[in-house]
N, C-alpha and C positions, 0 to 999 in steps of 0.2 A: 375419533368422532364421535360425536353423539349421535347422530344419522346417518343415512345411506350416505351422505359424501362427506369430503374433507374441507371446509373452508381454509380459507387464506389465513387466520387466525391461529388456526390450529395447529398451522407448520411452524418448526423453527425459524426464528427471527432471521438464522442467517438464509432460510429459502424464499422468505417474504421479500416477494419486489413490489414496489411503488406503484401504486395505483397514479394513471396520469390526473397531473392537477398535483401528487402531492410528494412530488421528489422534493429531495432531501435538499436545500440551497447548497452550493460550494461554500467553502472556506472564502476562497478570495475568489471573485468573478475573472480577474484579470490574469492568476496565476497559469502559465502554461507548464505543458505535461512534462518539458524538461526542466522547469523551477519545480512543479511539484514529487520529480522523481528524484533531483539533487536533493530537497529537504529533506525528502523519505531515505535519504542512502546515509546523510550525516547523520539522522538519526538515528537510526542503529548503529552506524559508525561507532557514536558515543556511546549507545547502550555498553557497545562489545569493547570498551577503552581503546578502540580502533586498531582490534582485531581482525584484519580484515580474513582472515580462512572463515572466523566465525560470523563475522558480519555478512558474508557472501554464501553461506549456509542457512542463516537464516533468510536471508535476501530470496533464496530457492536459486542464486545463479553461481555458475562457476565463478571461483577467484580469478581468474585470468579476465573474466569479463566485467568483474569489478574493477579490476584493473583500470583496463578499457573505459570503464565509466568513470570511472574520478581522473581521468587525463583530459577524459570530450568535457565533462562539468567543470574542471577545475578546480575539484575538490582536493587539499592537503589536509593532513594530519598537522593540528595545532600547536 
């Protein structure tokens, strides 16, 4: 910081919280949390070649948790 106080602009982007009224719009206002979760898991699975152990590590969850989510969300390898 250049002064006695640190401003929000001087923080790394990951620590900056949007100011009220400046929030980023959601990609799809109608997407449910479950749909967003399903899409994200599918993206990670595709990126890992459907390697479930690797995908679970990248998602930060246990492999058994990933298997339960796949069943609940109706996701299966193409």
